[in-house]
MIPAMAR-321766 format. One record per residue: y, z, x of N, C-alpha, C in turn. Coordinates in steps of 0.05 Angstrom, whole numbers, plus 5000, padded with zeros to 4 digits. Last residue first. Layout:
residues N
R  n_north  n_up  n_east  ca_north  ca_up  ca_east  c_north  c_up  c_east
R        Y     Z       X         Y      Z        X        Y     Z       X
...
This chain:
residues 227
R  n_north  n_up  n_east  ca_north  ca_up  ca_east  c_north  c_up  c_east
R     6348  5271    5438      6355   5296     5410     6347  5287    5380
R     6294  5232    5468      6317   5236     5454     6330  5263    5436
R     6248  5222    5498      6260   5251     5495     6290  5259    5486
R     6238  5174    5507      6210   5191     5491     6228  5212    5489
R     6287  5150    5538      6282   5151     5512     6266  5154    5483
R     6271  5175    5591      6297   5191     5582     6288  5184    5548
R     6224  5165    5620      6228   5183     5591     6260  5190    5575
R     6250  5139    5670      6229   5135     5660     6216  5144    5628
R     6313  5137    5684      6292   5166     5685     6279  5145    5673
R     6346  5093    5695      6333   5107     5704     6316  5123    5708
R     6382  5092    5645      6372   5062     5659     6352  5069    5683
R     6394  5137    5634      6381   5125     5608     6368  5093    5628
R     6427  5156    5663      6401   5166     5658     6382  5147    5648
R     6477  5108    5667      6457   5123     5688     6425  5129    5684
R     6499  5128    5608      6488   5110     5613     6459  5111    5638
R     6508  5185    5607      6485   5177     5603     6470  5161    5596
R     6556  5203    5595      6555   5206     5622     6523  5196    5616
R     6570  5208    5547      6589   5177     5562     6568  5179    5587
R     6555  5236    5518      6537   5217     5516     6550  5200    5534
R     6608  5278    5490      6591   5273     5498     6568  5252    5496
R     6660  5276    5462      6657   5258     5488     6621  5256    5504
R     6668  5324    5442      6665   5296     5431     6663  5280    5445
R     6612  5364    5458      6625   5356     5469     6640  5323    5459
R     6578  5404    5442      6587   5394     5419     6618  5373    5432
R     6495  5396    5471      6526   5405     5466     6549  5395    5452
R     6450  5394    5474      6455   5414     5449     6490  5406    5445
R     6446  5344    5513      6423   5346     5493     6432  5368    5466
R     6492  5322    5548      6485   5339     5542     6460  5354    5513
R     6534  5292    5576      6515   5285     5569     6478  5307    5567
R     6578  5313    5592      6575   5292     5587     6549  5275    5571
R     6562  5367    5617      6569   5375     5595     6581  5344    5568
R     6565  5343    5673      6530   5352     5669     6534  5353    5624
R     6604  5318    5709      6602   5329     5683     6574  5328    5676
R     6580  5316    5764      6605   5335     5758     6612  5340    5727
R     6526  5285    5746      6527   5316     5772     6559  5328    5766
R     6547  5250    5723      6535   5260     5712     6540  5292    5721
R     6614  5211    5739      6591   5229     5756     6575  5253    5736
R     6665  5192    5705      6644   5211     5698     6616  5218    5704
R     6672  5152    5747      6695   5177     5734     6679  5193    5725
R     6621  5130    5789      6642   5132     5760     6653  5150    5764
R     6593  5162    5841      6624   5138     5851     6634  5128    5827
R     6538  5170    5806      6554   5174     5836     6570  5146    5839
R     6528  5156    5741      6530   5144     5758     6538  5161    5784
R     6559  5152    5690      6546   5180     5700     6530  5180    5723
R     6562  5081    5671      6565   5108     5669     6543  5142    5667
R     6528  5037    5723      6529   5054     5688     6546  5084    5699
R     6583  4987    5742      6564   5012     5737     6560  5021    5713
R     6602  4924    5761      6590   4937     5748     6569  4963    5744
R     6641  4936    5827      6632   4918     5809     6610  4931    5783
R     6674  4970    5868      6648   4958     5874     6626  4941    5848
R     6714  4975    5830      6723   4961     5856     6688  4956    5864
R     6687  4987    5768      6690   4997     5788     6700  4975    5808
R     6679  4987    5703      6684   4968     5714     6699  4983    5750
R     6627  5019    5670      6658   5029     5685     6650  4998    5702
R     6588  5033    5607      6598   5023     5637     6627  5029    5646
R     6554  5072    5562      6589   5058     5568     6582  5058    5603
R     6525  5052    5493      6529   5067     5516     6552  5051    5541
R     6485  5069    5446      6520   5072     5458     6516  5068    5479
R     6442  5094    5419      6437   5069     5426     6476  5052    5431
R     6450  5141    5464      6421   5139     5451     6409  5106    5447
R     6498  5151    5487      6483   5157     5493     6450  5144    5481
R     6517  5162    5413      6529   5150     5444     6514  5165    5466
R     6497  5130    5356      6501   5156     5376     6494  5146    5410
R     6467  5098    5320      6496   5093     5328     6496  5128    5340
R     6416  5098    5320      6421   5115     5307     6449  5128    5310
R     6414  5044    5259      6409   5074     5284     6395  5090    5299
R     6452  4989    5257      6421   4999     5258     6428  5034    5270
R     6493  4960    5244      6474   4974     5216     6455  4983    5227
R     6517  4958    5285      6527   4977     5273     6512  4989    5262
R     6478  4951    5344      6487   4932     5332     6512  4957    5300
R     6451  4956    5382      6437   4942     5369     6446  4945    5336
R     6482  4970    5441      6465   4949     5436     6438  4942    5414
R     6543  4969    5439      6524   4978     5417     6505  4965    5420
R     6577  4997    5506      6567   4972     5485     6546  4990    5466
R     6638  4989    5528      6620   5011     5515     6602  4990    5498
R     6678  4993    5591      6665   4978     5578     6623  4993    5564
R     6740  5018    5631      6696   5024     5610     6693  4994    5593
R     6771  5023    5676      6762   4997     5649     6741  5008    5648
R     6826  5052    5700      6803   5062     5693     6802  5042    5669
R     6866  5051    5717      6843   5031     5742     6826  5046    5720
R     6922  5042    5686      6911   5051     5691     6879  5046    5711
R     6971  5010    5659      6980   5031     5680     6961  5046    5694
R     6938  5025    5596      6963   5012     5615     6972  5020    5636
R     6868  5024    5582      6895   5029     5582     6913  5019    5594
R     6825  5007    5559      6828   4986     5586     6853  4988    5591
R     6759  5012    5532      6794   5027     5552     6791  5008    5574
R     6722  4959    5493      6729   4965     5519     6758  4987    5518
R     6653  4944    5467      6685   4958     5458     6699  4969    5487
R     6611  4904    5433      6621   4909     5453     6655  4922    5437
R     6555  4902    5388      6583   4909     5390     6588  4918    5415
R     6505  4857    5390      6507   4880     5403     6552  4889    5393
R     6493  4810    5368      6495   4831     5344     6510  4857    5364
R     6483  4760    5391      6461   4778     5384     6467  4798    5376
R     6528  4754    5403      6519   4733     5381     6495  4743    5371
R     6581  4816    5389      6554   4784     5403     6547  4760    5391
R     6639  4829    5361      6613   4829     5369     6599  4805    5384
R     6695  4867    5409      6688   4837     5392     6653  4846    5383
R     6745  4895    5417      6713   4908     5409     6718  4875    5396
R     6799  4930    5458      6783   4908     5454     6758  4914    5438
R     6817  4995    5456      6826   4975     5475     6812  4940    5473
R     6791  5027    5447      6805   5019     5429     6822  5012    5445
R     6751  5068    5462      6732   5045     5440     6758  5025    5438
R     6761  5120    5478      6745   5102     5497     6730  5082    5493
R     6774  5148    5438      6791   5147     5457     6778  5125    5467
R     6765  5148    5392      6754   5135     5393     6773  5125    5422
R     6709  5214    5389      6732   5203     5387     6734  5166    5402
R     6655  5218    5344      6658   5211     5371     6692  5208    5361
R     6617  5279    5301      6633   5250     5299     6647  5241    5330
R     6567  5317    5321      6591   5310     5305     6601  5282    5308
R     6520  5320    5343      6534   5338     5323     6557  5339    5310
R     6486  5291    5372      6485   5290     5336     6491  5306    5328
R     6487  5286    5425      6462   5312     5401     6466  5309    5372
R     6513  5249    5432      6494   5241     5445     6465  5277    5427
R     6561  5237    5370      6551   5248     5402     6524  5237    5408
R     6565  5176    5331      6555   5204     5335     6555  5210    5358
R     6597  5142    5287      6582   5139     5306     6593  5160    5314
R     6623  5122    5237      6604   5127     5235     6582  5118    5257
R     6673  5155    5245      6651   5165     5216     6625  5153    5213
R     6702  5164    5299      6697   5139     5290     6675  5151    5264
R     6769  5200    5298      6742   5201     5308     6733  5166    5286
R     6819  5212    5307      6814   5193     5316     6782  5184    5322
R     6837  5259    5269      6831   5255     5305     6826  5239    5316
R     6843  5248    5223      6805   5257     5221     6812  5260    5255
R     6868  5205    5209      6881   5222     5199     6858  5247    5205
R     6852  5158    5230      6865   5165     5236     6866  5181    5237
R     6771  5143    5230      6792   5150     5217     6817  5158    5233
R     6752  5068    5234      6769   5092     5237     6786  5111    5218
R     6692  5034    5239      6715   5043     5223     6728  5066    5235
R     6702  4976    5282      6686   5003     5274     6698  5017    5262
R     6720  4927    5289      6704   4927     5292     6685  4951    5278
R     6782  4932    5306      6771   4932     5283     6738  4931    5274
R     6803  4944    5349      6798   4964     5340     6781  4956    5318
R     6831  4889    5364      6831   4913     5384     6815  4934    5389
R     6793  4837    5343      6820   4847     5356     6822  4869    5367
R     6745  4821    5331      6760   4854     5311     6779  4852    5328
R     6712  4768    5332      6731   4780     5349     6745  4803    5335
R     6639  4754    5329      6662   4764     5311     6693  4768    5330
R     6608  4727    5360      6609   4725     5330     6627  4736    5313
R     6605  4689    5422      6625   4718     5404     6618  4707    5371
R     6587  4691    5480      6582   4692     5457     6588  4703    5439
R     6621  4718    5540      6600   4718     5525     6606  4706    5486
R     6667  4692    5573      6645   4690     5580     6616  4702    5569
R     6721  4706    5542      6708   4681     5551     6692  4676    5566
R     6722  4763    5540      6696   4750     5520     6694  4719    5525
R     6735  4776    5583      6710   4794     5574     6698  4767    5554
R     6789  4763    5583      6771   4751     5601     6737  4757    5590
R     6800  4801    5529      6796   4767     5530     6778  4751    5546
R     6803  4851    5556      6785   4856     5528     6780  4810    5526
R     6837  4857    5603      6810   4847     5608     6794  4837    5572
R     6884  4873    5570      6883   4852     5582     6856  4845    5596
R     6887  4932    5546      6875   4902     5523     6873  4877    5534
R     6942  4944    5576      6928   4949     5556     6923  4924    5547
R     6948  4920    5644      6952   4926     5621     6939  4930    5591
R     6927  4900    5692      6939   4939     5683     6950  4942    5662
R     6879  4884    5721      6881   4889     5703     6893  4910    5686
R     6869  4892    5771      6869   4863     5757     6884  4858    5732
R     6850  4941    5778      6867   4930     5788     6877  4914    5783
R     6782  4931    5768      6799   4949     5747     6828  4946    5745
R     6761  4876    5789      6770   4887     5790     6784  4904    5776
R     6727  4814    5818      6737   4825     5791     6740  4852    5788
R     6755  4768    5863      6736   4794     5853     6735  4804    5829
R     6763  4705    5851      6780   4734     5847     6754  4759    5843
R     6750  4659    5831      6740   4657     5853     6760  4680    5866
R     6752  4643    5780      6771   4650     5793     6774  4656    5813
R     6700  4625    5763      6720   4613     5765     6740  4615    5775
R     6666  4670    5801      6660   4646     5792     6678  4628    5790
R     6683  4713    5758      6690   4704     5781     6685  4682    5805
R     6669  4704    5714      6698   4701     5720     6704  4697    5737
R     6617  4699    5726      6622   4681     5719     6653  4683    5714
R     6606  4770    5739      6608   4741     5763     6609  4718    5736
R     6622  4776    5677      6634   4781     5709     6635  4763    5722
R     6573  4759    5649      6602   4749     5655     6614  4766    5657
R     6533  4780    5679      6534   4760     5680     6567  4752    5675
R     6546  4837    5661      6541   4834     5694     6549  4796    5701
R     6539  4842    5609      6567   4838     5613     6565  4839    5650
R     6477  4822    5604      6499   4800     5592     6522  4806    5613
R     6458  4862    5647      6452   4842     5644     6480  4818    5637
R     6467  4907    5602      6475   4905     5624     6473  4889    5643
R     6442  4885    5547      6471   4894     5550     6478  4898    5587
R     6385  4888    5566      6403   4857     5564     6424  4869    5556
R     6381  4956    5578      6390   4925     5606     6390  4894    5598
R     6375  4966    5524      6407   4972     5536     6403  4949    5559
R     6341  4929    5507      6365   4930     5492     6384  4932    5516
R     6296  4966    5533      6301   4936     5534     6322  4922    5526
R     6313  5013    5514      6313   5007     5545     6310  4983    5543
R     6293  5002    5460      6316   5009     5461     6321  4998    5489
R     6239  4993    5465      6252   4968     5453     6278  4972    5462
R     6210  5028    5482      6219   5008     5498     6227  4988    5493
R     6220  5075    5439      6241   5071     5471     6239  5051    5478
R     6198  5050    5393      6222   5049     5399     6232  5057    5427
R     6152  5067    5422      6159   5029     5415     6184  5040    5421
R     6136  5115    5423      6145   5101     5439     6145  5071    5439
R     6149  5117    5360      6175   5138     5376     6170  5117    5400
R     6104  5108    5346      6123   5089     5338     6151  5096    5351
R     6062  5135    5371      6068   5104     5376     6084  5107    5375
R     6070  5184    5358      6085   5175     5372     6083  5153    5388
R     6059  5180    5299      6080   5185     5311     6095  5170    5334
R     6004  5170    5293      6022   5144     5290     6054  5140    5302
R     5978  5204    5314      5982   5194     5332     6004  5164    5330
R     5965  5243    5274      5985   5266     5302     6000  5241    5324
R     5963  5214    5233      5986   5233     5225     5996  5241    5252
R     5911  5206    5243      5931   5180     5247     5961  5200    5244
R     5884  5240    5248      5886   5230     5273     5900  5211    5267
R     5881  5257    5205      5891   5279     5218     5898  5270    5239
R     5853  5207    5168      5874   5218     5166     5901  5232    5187
R     5802  5218    5208      5826   5191     5201     5847  5202    5192
R     5782  5262    5173      5792   5266     5200     5797  5247    5216
R     5779  5248    5127      5810   5262     5126     5809  5269    5161
R     5746  5211    5123      5770   5194     5112     5788  5223    5112
R     5699  5241    5129      5712   5214     5146     5740  5218    5146
R     5700  5280    5078      5705   5284     5112     5716  5264    5124
R     5691  5232    5047      5704   5246     5046     5722  5266    5062
R     5636  5215    5061      5662   5200     5062     5688  5208    5056
R     5604  5273    5054      5613   5257     5081     5641  5234    5090
R     5618  5273    4999      5629   5286     5007     5635  5275    5031
R     5585  5229    4973      5621   5231     4975     5628  5238    4993
R     5537  5206    5028      5546   5222     5005     5578  5224    5008
R     5510  5147    5057      5535   5180     5057     5527  5179    5038
R     5448  5123    5054      5471   5118     5046     5494  5150    5048
R     5385  5094    5050      5412   5113     5051     5441  5100    5060
R     5332  5082    5007      5360   5075     5000     5377  5101    5030
R     5265  5087    5034      5285   5102     5017     5314  5088    5027
R     5226  5026    5039      5237   5046     5064     5267  5061    5030
R     5162  5030    5004      5182   5015     5019     5218  5041    5023
R     5095  5016    5036      5118   5038     5031     5155  5025    5030
R     5046  4985    5013      5070   4982     5037     5080  5001    5016
R     4978  5006    5024      4998   4998     4996     5024  5007    5024
């Protein structure tokens, strides 16, 4: 007599336990995967912004034969149009019309936060020329009268994409006599070692984030540990 083997299957309890285990594993791993993806994406966008600005500066040098230094632009907003010549522009916002500013509240930018995201930032370093590049990046300049300070700040993923925070997706570079440098680096006006309060995960300085760019470019886990 031929013995017919019994059909074997998982019980409902076994299936439910397996699904519960899969759910727990997914809950533990998916946030880390998403965070790693966002970190890689932000760093890539920052590197692209740095390259874009450097290329524009090199193109100006090639066109004029004169090294591009802050001393060449002593009047307010004089560098703004120069930079725009060498970057494909989607929108020219004039001196300060790309981002919404509440002039009655201490020149605060209502839709941009500090590195710690504790408060809104001030417009002080963004109001000498603004434009939106074809790739969506928002480029904002600080080029005051009779000053050798020339800063270029970039919202690397655009106004519509969060977190819109200095040192997280908004980064500042400084044009120096040695070329374009990431703010916070040695030799820049806001050297992190001298101004640690300007890249502080818990700080409440309204300029917190200004000195984060060098760290963001050079620290491997920077974007994985954003506040």
